LUMSE-752750 format. One record per residue (C-alpha): residue number from 0; residue in one letter; x, y, z. Coordinates in nm, 3 decimals, always signed. Each point is the difference from the previous one (the first is absolute). Layout:
BEGIN
r pos->NUM; code->A; px->X; py->Y; pz->Z
...
//
This chain:
BEGIN
r pos->0; code->M; px->-0.164; py->+0.042; pz->-0.306
r pos->1; code->R; px->-0.069; py->+0.132; pz->+0.348
r pos->2; code->R; px->+0.242; py->+0.333; pz->+0.061
r pos->3; code->T; px->-0.104; py->+0.187; pz->-0.317
r pos->4; code->E; px->-0.345; py->+0.148; pz->+0.066
r pos->5; code->L; px->-0.054; py->+0.367; pz->+0.092
r pos->6; code->I; px->+0.363; py->+0.036; pz->+0.101
r pos->7; code->S; px->+0.019; py->+0.356; pz->-0.122
r pos->8; code->K; px->-0.112; py->+0.110; pz->+0.346
r pos->9; code->A; px->+0.318; py->-0.143; pz->+0.146
r pos->10; code->D; px->+0.179; py->+0.320; pz->+0.084
r pos->11; code->S; px->-0.290; py->+0.232; pz->+0.074
r pos->12; code->P; px->+0.118; py->+0.290; pz->+0.217
r pos->13; code->R; px->-0.342; py->+0.033; pz->+0.161
r pos->14; code->K; px->+0.047; py->-0.277; pz->+0.252
r pos->15; code->N; px->+0.286; py->-0.127; pz->+0.207
r pos->16; code->Q; px->-0.137; py->-0.273; pz->+0.224
r pos->17; code->P; px->+0.266; py->-0.274; pz->-0.016
r pos->18; code->V; px->-0.154; py->-0.216; pz->+0.274
r pos->19; code->S; px->-0.340; py->-0.008; pz->-0.171
r pos->20; code->G; px->+0.171; py->-0.053; pz->-0.336
r pos->21; code->A; px->+0.204; py->-0.290; pz->+0.136
r pos->22; code->L; px->-0.309; py->-0.165; pz->+0.146
r pos->23; code->Y; px->-0.184; py->+0.037; pz->-0.331
r pos->24; code->M; px->+0.295; py->-0.155; pz->-0.185
r pos->25; code->L; px->+0.021; py->-0.290; pz->+0.246
r pos->26; code->G; px->-0.374; py->-0.053; pz->-0.047
r pos->27; code->A; px->+0.051; py->-0.002; pz->-0.376
r pos->28; code->G; px->+0.286; py->-0.246; pz->+0.042
r pos->29; code->F; px->-0.221; py->-0.235; pz->+0.199
r pos->30; code->M; px->-0.272; py->+0.022; pz->-0.266
r pos->31; code->F; px->+0.248; py->-0.079; pz->-0.279
r pos->32; code->A; px->+0.138; py->-0.295; pz->+0.195
r pos->33; code->L; px->-0.353; py->-0.124; pz->+0.069
r pos->34; code->M; px->-0.084; py->+0.031; pz->-0.369
r pos->35; code->G; px->+0.304; py->-0.215; pz->-0.080
r pos->36; code->A; px->-0.121; py->-0.263; pz->+0.247
r pos->37; code->L; px->-0.350; py->+0.009; pz->-0.153
r pos->38; code->V; px->+0.141; py->-0.036; pz->-0.352
r pos->39; code->R; px->+0.202; py->-0.299; pz->+0.110
r pos->40; code->T; px->-0.307; py->-0.157; pz->+0.164
r pos->41; code->V; px->-0.237; py->+0.039; pz->-0.295
r pos->42; code->S; px->+0.274; py->-0.109; pz->-0.245
r pos->43; code->T; px->-0.035; py->-0.354; pz->+0.132
r pos->44; code->S; px->-0.352; py->-0.011; pz->-0.151
r pos->45; code->L; px->+0.016; py->+0.244; pz->-0.294
r pos->46; code->N; px->+0.244; py->+0.053; pz->-0.284
r pos->47; code->N; px->+0.211; py->+0.314; pz->-0.018
r pos->48; code->E; px->-0.213; py->+0.163; pz->-0.272
r pos->49; code->M; px->-0.314; py->-0.031; pz->+0.212
r pos->50; code->V; px->+0.165; py->+0.137; pz->+0.313
r pos->51; code->V; px->+0.137; py->+0.306; pz->-0.184
r pos->52; code->F; px->-0.337; py->+0.071; pz->-0.161
r pos->53; code->F; px->-0.199; py->-0.018; pz->+0.323
r pos->54; code->R; px->+0.256; py->+0.212; pz->+0.182
r pos->55; code->N; px->-0.044; py->+0.271; pz->-0.265
r pos->56; code->L; px->-0.377; py->-0.035; pz->-0.025
r pos->57; code->F; px->-0.068; py->+0.027; pz->+0.371
r pos->58; code->A; px->+0.262; py->+0.274; pz->+0.041
r pos->59; code->L; px->-0.187; py->+0.194; pz->-0.270
r pos->60; code->L; px->-0.333; py->-0.051; pz->+0.177
r pos->61; code->F; px->+0.145; py->+0.124; pz->+0.330
r pos->62; code->M; px->+0.212; py->+0.280; pz->-0.149
r pos->63; code->L; px->-0.255; py->+0.180; pz->-0.218
r pos->64; code->P; px->-0.231; py->+0.106; pz->+0.287
r pos->65; code->V; px->+0.303; py->+0.132; pz->+0.190
r pos->66; code->L; px->+0.118; py->+0.207; pz->-0.296
r pos->67; code->M; px->-0.346; py->+0.141; pz->-0.061
r pos->68; code->T; px->-0.067; py->+0.071; pz->+0.369
r pos->69; code->R; px->+0.326; py->+0.187; pz->+0.034
r pos->70; code->R; px->-0.054; py->+0.178; pz->-0.331
r pos->71; code->A; px->+0.337; py->-0.135; pz->-0.104
r pos->72; code->L; px->-0.133; py->-0.105; pz->-0.340
r pos->73; code->P; px->+0.100; py->+0.279; pz->-0.237
r pos->74; code->E; px->-0.088; py->+0.066; pz->-0.363
r pos->75; code->L; px->+0.065; py->-0.333; pz->-0.170
r pos->76; code->K; px->+0.107; py->+0.139; pz->-0.336
r pos->77; code->T; px->+0.372; py->-0.056; pz->-0.043
r pos->78; code->Q; px->+0.266; py->+0.072; pz->-0.258
r pos->79; code->N; px->+0.226; py->-0.272; pz->+0.143
r pos->80; code->F; px->-0.203; py->-0.315; pz->-0.053
r pos->81; code->S; px->+0.309; py->-0.182; pz->-0.130
r pos->82; code->S; px->+0.182; py->+0.077; pz->+0.327
r pos->83; code->H; px->-0.298; py->-0.129; pz->+0.200
r pos->84; code->L; px->+0.006; py->-0.315; pz->-0.212
r pos->85; code->I; px->+0.374; py->-0.052; pz->+0.058
r pos->86; code->R; px->-0.051; py->+0.052; pz->+0.373
r pos->87; code->T; px->-0.288; py->-0.250; pz->+0.001
r pos->88; code->V; px->+0.175; py->-0.269; pz->-0.206
r pos->89; code->T; px->+0.319; py->+0.017; pz->+0.208
r pos->90; code->G; px->-0.191; py->+0.019; pz->+0.329
r pos->91; code->L; px->-0.221; py->-0.292; pz->-0.099
r pos->92; code->S; px->+0.301; py->-0.204; pz->-0.114
r pos->93; code->A; px->+0.159; py->+0.067; pz->+0.339
r pos->94; code->M; px->-0.316; py->-0.125; pz->+0.170
r pos->95; code->Y; px->-0.006; py->-0.326; pz->-0.198
r pos->96; code->C; px->+0.366; py->-0.066; pz->+0.084
r pos->97; code->Y; px->-0.036; py->+0.101; pz->+0.364
r pos->98; code->F; px->-0.308; py->-0.217; pz->+0.058
r pos->99; code->Y; px->+0.180; py->-0.295; pz->-0.160
r pos->100; code->A; px->+0.293; py->+0.052; pz->+0.236
r pos->101; code->L; px->-0.233; py->+0.021; pz->+0.301
r pos->102; code->A; px->-0.148; py->-0.337; pz->-0.093
r pos->103; code->H; px->+0.336; py->-0.173; pz->-0.050
r pos->104; code->M; px->+0.246; py->+0.133; pz->+0.258
r pos->105; code->K; px->+0.018; py->+0.115; pz->+0.360
r pos->106; code->L; px->-0.234; py->+0.291; pz->+0.068
r pos->107; code->A; px->+0.267; py->+0.224; pz->+0.154
r pos->108; code->E; px->+0.251; py->-0.063; pz->-0.279
r pos->109; code->A; px->-0.256; py->+0.072; pz->-0.272
r pos->110; code->V; px->-0.100; py->+0.325; pz->+0.172
r pos->111; code->L; px->+0.363; py->+0.094; pz->+0.057
r pos->112; code->L; px->+0.099; py->-0.048; pz->-0.364
r pos->113; code->S; px->-0.298; py->+0.210; pz->-0.105
r pos->114; code->Y; px->+0.143; py->+0.282; pz->+0.215
r pos->115; code->T; px->+0.313; py->+0.023; pz->-0.214
r pos->116; code->T; px->-0.177; py->+0.258; pz->-0.218
r pos->117; code->P; px->+0.210; py->+0.291; pz->+0.141
r pos->118; code->L; px->+0.305; py->-0.176; pz->-0.149
r pos->119; code->F; px->-0.144; py->-0.012; pz->-0.352
r pos->120; code->I; px->-0.179; py->+0.336; pz->-0.012
r pos->121; code->P; px->+0.320; py->+0.211; pz->-0.025
r pos->122; code->L; px->+0.132; py->-0.221; pz->-0.281
r pos->123; code->I; px->-0.327; py->+0.009; pz->-0.196
r pos->124; code->A; px->-0.039; py->+0.376; pz->+0.058
r pos->125; code->L; px->+0.356; py->+0.050; pz->-0.125
r pos->126; code->V; px->-0.076; py->-0.178; pz->-0.329
r pos->127; code->W; px->-0.357; py->+0.128; pz->-0.046
r pos->128; code->L; px->+0.000; py->+0.350; pz->+0.150
r pos->129; code->R; px->+0.375; py->+0.068; pz->-0.013
r pos->130; code->E; px->-0.001; py->+0.070; pz->+0.373
r pos->131; code->P; px->+0.351; py->-0.013; pz->+0.153
r pos->132; code->V; px->+0.066; py->-0.252; pz->+0.277
r pos->133; code->P; px->+0.162; py->+0.158; pz->+0.310
r pos->134; code->R; px->+0.301; py->-0.172; pz->+0.151
r pos->135; code->T; px->-0.189; py->-0.099; pz->+0.317
r pos->136; code->V; px->-0.266; py->-0.169; pz->-0.212
r pos->137; code->R; px->+0.265; py->-0.186; pz->-0.202
r pos->138; code->V; px->+0.150; py->-0.136; pz->+0.322
r pos->139; code->A; px->-0.349; py->-0.093; pz->+0.124
r pos->140; code->V; px->-0.076; py->-0.186; pz->-0.325
r pos->141; code->I; px->+0.322; py->-0.203; pz->+0.027
r pos->142; code->T; px->-0.075; py->-0.079; pz->+0.367
r pos->143; code->G; px->-0.355; py->-0.102; pz->-0.086
r pos->144; code->F; px->+0.106; py->-0.233; pz->-0.279
r pos->145; code->A; px->+0.249; py->-0.161; pz->+0.238
r pos->146; code->G; px->-0.302; py->-0.072; pz->+0.222
r pos->147; code->V; px->-0.184; py->-0.149; pz->-0.297
r pos->148; code->V; px->+0.291; py->-0.239; pz->-0.059
r pos->149; code->F; px->-0.028; py->-0.122; pz->+0.361
r pos->150; code->I; px->-0.368; py->-0.081; pz->-0.060
r pos->151; code->L; px->+0.034; py->-0.155; pz->-0.346
r pos->152; code->R; px->+0.311; py->-0.200; pz->+0.100
r pos->153; code->P; px->+0.069; py->-0.124; pz->-0.356
r pos->154; code->G; px->+0.312; py->-0.191; pz->+0.106
r pos->155; code->F; px->-0.152; py->-0.195; pz->+0.289
r pos->156; code->G; px->-0.219; py->-0.241; pz->-0.196
r pos->157; code->I; px->-0.326; py->+0.151; pz->+0.127
r pos->158; code->F; px->-0.054; py->+0.253; pz->-0.277
r pos->159; code->Q; px->-0.374; py->+0.046; pz->-0.060
r pos->160; code->T; px->-0.168; py->+0.102; pz->-0.323
r pos->161; code->A; px->-0.265; py->+0.171; pz->+0.212
r pos->162; code->S; px->+0.269; py->+0.227; pz->+0.148
r pos->163; code->V; px->+0.097; py->+0.124; pz->-0.345
r pos->164; code->I; px->-0.367; py->+0.057; pz->-0.085
r pos->165; code->A; px->-0.037; py->+0.203; pz->+0.323
r pos->166; code->L; px->+0.297; py->+0.210; pz->-0.110
r pos->167; code->I; px->-0.156; py->+0.045; pz->-0.345
r pos->168; code->A; px->-0.314; py->+0.121; pz->+0.179
r pos->169; code->A; px->+0.210; py->+0.270; pz->+0.167
r pos->170; code->V; px->+0.140; py->+0.107; pz->-0.338
r pos->171; code->F; px->-0.350; py->+0.032; pz->-0.147
r pos->172; code->A; px->-0.122; py->+0.186; pz->+0.309
r pos->173; code->S; px->+0.295; py->+0.239; pz->-0.022
r pos->174; code->T; px->-0.080; py->+0.069; pz->-0.365
r pos->175; code->A; px->-0.360; py->+0.074; pz->+0.097
r pos->176; code->M; px->+0.121; py->+0.249; pz->+0.262
r pos->177; code->V; px->+0.225; py->+0.176; pz->-0.248
r pos->178; code->A; px->-0.296; py->+0.015; pz->-0.240
r pos->179; code->I; px->-0.199; py->+0.177; pz->+0.272
r pos->180; code->R; px->+0.290; py->+0.239; pz->+0.054
r pos->181; code->S; px->+0.016; py->+0.076; pz->-0.372
r pos->182; code->M; px->-0.363; py->+0.118; pz->-0.010
r pos->183; code->S; px->-0.030; py->+0.146; pz->+0.351
r pos->184; code->G; px->+0.041; py->+0.352; pz->-0.137
r pos->185; code->S; px->-0.321; py->-0.014; pz->-0.203
r pos->186; code->E; px->-0.207; py->-0.279; pz->+0.157
r pos->187; code->P; px->-0.161; py->+0.042; pz->+0.345
r pos->188; code->P; px->+0.030; py->-0.296; pz->+0.240
r pos->189; code->G; px->-0.373; py->-0.079; pz->-0.013
r pos->190; code->R; px->+0.010; py->-0.040; pz->-0.377
r pos->191; code->I; px->+0.308; py->-0.225; pz->+0.017
r pos->192; code->V; px->-0.167; py->-0.221; pz->+0.262
r pos->193; code->F; px->-0.325; py->-0.012; pz->-0.196
r pos->194; code->Y; px->+0.156; py->-0.102; pz->-0.331
r pos->195; code->Y; px->+0.221; py->-0.262; pz->+0.162
r pos->196; code->T; px->-0.283; py->-0.156; pz->+0.201
r pos->197; code->V; px->-0.240; py->-0.013; pz->-0.295
r pos->198; code->L; px->+0.251; py->-0.106; pz->-0.266
r pos->199; code->S; px->+0.161; py->-0.267; pz->+0.218
r pos->200; code->T; px->-0.343; py->-0.151; pz->+0.068
r pos->201; code->I; px->-0.085; py->-0.006; pz->-0.371
r pos->202; code->L; px->+0.337; py->-0.139; pz->-0.110
r pos->203; code->S; px->+0.012; py->-0.264; pz->+0.275
r pos->204; code->A; px->-0.341; py->-0.125; pz->-0.118
r pos->205; code->I; px->+0.142; py->-0.099; pz->-0.341
r pos->206; code->P; px->+0.187; py->-0.313; pz->+0.124
r pos->207; code->L; px->-0.324; py->-0.125; pz->+0.154
r pos->208; code->T; px->-0.115; py->-0.099; pz->-0.350
r pos->209; code->W; px->+0.229; py->-0.302; pz->+0.036
r pos->210; code->A; px->+0.074; py->-0.010; pz->+0.374
r pos->211; code->W; px->-0.344; py->+0.041; pz->+0.158
r pos->212; code->E; px->-0.095; py->-0.235; pz->+0.283
r pos->213; code->M; px->-0.289; py->+0.037; pz->+0.241
r pos->214; code->P; px->+0.122; py->+0.112; pz->+0.346
r pos->215; code->Q; px->-0.110; py->-0.214; pz->+0.294
r pos->216; code->G; px->-0.250; py->+0.165; pz->+0.231
r pos->217; code->S; px->+0.249; py->+0.009; pz->+0.287
r pos->218; code->I; px->+0.252; py->+0.191; pz->-0.212
r pos->219; code->V; px->-0.230; py->+0.290; pz->-0.098
r pos->220; code->P; px->+0.015; py->+0.176; pz->+0.342
r pos->221; code->L; px->+0.381; py->-0.021; pz->-0.013
r pos->222; code->L; px->+0.000; py->+0.156; pz->-0.348
r pos->223; code->L; px->-0.220; py->+0.283; pz->+0.125
r pos->224; code->L; px->+0.227; py->+0.048; pz->+0.300
r pos->225; code->M; px->+0.303; py->+0.004; pz->-0.230
r pos->226; code->G; px->-0.143; py->+0.293; pz->-0.198
r pos->227; code->L; px->-0.097; py->+0.186; pz->+0.316
r pos->228; code->V; px->+0.342; py->-0.050; pz->+0.158
r pos->229; code->A; px->+0.176; py->+0.118; pz->-0.318
r pos->230; code->V; px->-0.202; py->+0.323; pz->-0.010
r pos->231; code->S; px->+0.042; py->+0.055; pz->+0.375
r pos->232; code->G; px->+0.377; py->-0.036; pz->-0.034
r pos->233; code->Q; px->+0.011; py->+0.257; pz->-0.280
r pos->234; code->L; px->-0.212; py->+0.248; pz->+0.196
r pos->235; code->L; px->+0.207; py->-0.041; pz->+0.318
r pos->236; code->M; px->+0.320; py->+0.047; pz->-0.195
r pos->237; code->T; px->-0.139; py->+0.315; pz->-0.162
r pos->238; code->R; px->-0.094; py->+0.136; pz->+0.343
r pos->239; code->G; px->+0.349; py->-0.084; pz->+0.125
r pos->240; code->Y; px->+0.173; py->+0.190; pz->-0.280
r pos->241; code->G; px->-0.240; py->+0.289; pz->+0.054
r pos->242; code->A; px->+0.075; py->+0.022; pz->+0.373
r pos->243; code->A; px->+0.375; py->+0.061; pz->-0.021
r pos->244; code->P; px->+0.289; py->+0.022; pz->-0.250
r pos->245; code->A; px->+0.064; py->-0.324; pz->-0.189
r pos->246; code->G; px->+0.355; py->-0.026; pz->+0.133
r pos->247; code->R; px->-0.129; py->-0.024; pz->+0.357
r pos->248; code->V; px->-0.290; py->-0.242; pz->-0.047
r pos->249; code->G; px->+0.094; py->-0.195; pz->-0.314
r pos->250; code->P; px->+0.239; py->-0.241; pz->+0.177
r pos->251; code->F; px->-0.284; py->-0.126; pz->+0.221
r pos->252; code->I; px->-0.160; py->-0.171; pz->-0.302
r pos->253; code->Y; px->+0.274; py->-0.263; pz->+0.039
r pos->254; code->G; px->-0.201; py->-0.115; pz->+0.299
r pos->255; code->T; px->-0.182; py->-0.204; pz->-0.265
r pos->256; code->V; px->+0.294; py->-0.241; pz->+0.001
r pos->257; code->V; px->-0.022; py->-0.044; pz->+0.379
r pos->258; code->F; px->-0.377; py->-0.057; pz->-0.013
r pos->259; code->A; px->+0.041; py->-0.246; pz->-0.289
r pos->260; code->S; px->+0.263; py->-0.191; pz->+0.199
r pos->261; code->L; px->-0.238; py->-0.025; pz->+0.296
r pos->262; code->L; px->-0.293; py->-0.113; pz->-0.216
r pos->263; code->G; px->+0.218; py->-0.253; pz->-0.180
r pos->264; code->W; px->+0.122; py->-0.137; pz->+0.333
r pos->265; code->I; px->-0.349; py->-0.015; pz->+0.157
r pos->266; code->F; px->-0.190; py->-0.155; pz->-0.291
r pos->267; code->W; px->+0.264; py->-0.194; pz->-0.196
r pos->268; code->D; px->+0.275; py->-0.058; pz->+0.257
r pos->269; code->E; px->+0.246; py->+0.192; pz->-0.218
r pos->270; code->A; px->+0.313; py->+0.170; pz->+0.127
r pos->271; code->L; px->+0.276; py->+0.195; pz->-0.173
r pos->272; code->D; px->+0.337; py->-0.174; pz->+0.009
r pos->273; code->I; px->+0.317; py->+0.193; pz->+0.080
r pos->274; code->L; px->+0.085; py->+0.080; pz->-0.365
r pos->275; code->S; px->-0.352; py->+0.127; pz->-0.071
r pos->276; code->L; px->+0.013; py->+0.206; pz->+0.318
r pos->277; code->I; px->+0.328; py->+0.163; pz->-0.106
r pos->278; code->G; px->-0.150; py->+0.066; pz->-0.343
r pos->279; code->A; px->-0.310; py->+0.151; pz->+0.160
r pos->280; code->I; px->+0.208; py->+0.241; pz->+0.209
r pos->281; code->L; px->+0.208; py->+0.108; pz->-0.301
r pos->282; code->I; px->-0.307; py->+0.054; pz->-0.220
r pos->283; code->C; px->-0.183; py->+0.200; pz->+0.269
r pos->284; code->I; px->+0.304; py->+0.221; pz->+0.063
r pos->285; code->A; px->+0.048; py->+0.051; pz->-0.373
r pos->286; code->G; px->-0.368; py->+0.074; pz->-0.061
r pos->287; code->I; px->-0.013; py->+0.256; pz->+0.282
r pos->288; code->T; px->+0.322; py->+0.165; pz->-0.119
r pos->289; code->A; px->-0.112; py->+0.012; pz->-0.364
r pos->290; code->T; px->-0.334; py->+0.163; pz->+0.081
r pos->291; code->R; px->+0.126; py->+0.262; pz->+0.246
r pos->292; code->K; px->+0.052; py->+0.349; pz->-0.136
r pos->293; code->P; px->+0.337; py->+0.166; pz->+0.064
r pos->294; code->R; px->+0.001; py->+0.303; pz->+0.226
//
């Protein structure tokens, strides 16, 4: 959902500004946490199908001028439409699951479980692209899944269906990222972003044939803000990966979890218990380890 766009600039040798890159990534993390809070807020008045559609619609309206202004919109003809469709369907499925989790569980825990994608990507890439999994990554995956167990807590009587759906969202998001990787050799980033933004808006409009409900006037500004925040987060993250090597700035995106914890505490009086906190630490360590390149 959110770490997949324009990531091919991640290791550009042209720039090495880790401080600027870290600040951009922290800004992106705040935007992603804020989007989660907005989704949770509007979900009290709109069903999940409506929230997903408006997020995509307004993101499209804000994203297209940016792509055109930056001349990032390349020739739209593609020989990999099926790959774009797979990326869109999996990314959109992740969004439906993630937004459901945001509406039904603690904000920080929903965000945290969505950040388990680095644990699934190596496994999916192994099956799909036949990419080997280094030993360090295998250890990171095991560590990360131990953290997931601390959050799900299936043996403590507080197992939540929403937690599993959040984890399914991460699996779908990981599949979308591997789909991007599979076509990155022939498809420029602008084309990938364009097809995903347009196709996800079209496909998310289909459920409105049975799930449409008129948004309240007070909700519309929040829906607009949600689209703007989503696009801003993507652009800041892109700038972050362009400012320094991914291994140096990528870990700062886990600031999203910290910001989500603060927003959840301020607006909903939520706090992570000790088991969730242990799980959060394990998942963050595993995610950072899995995404770092070896020397």
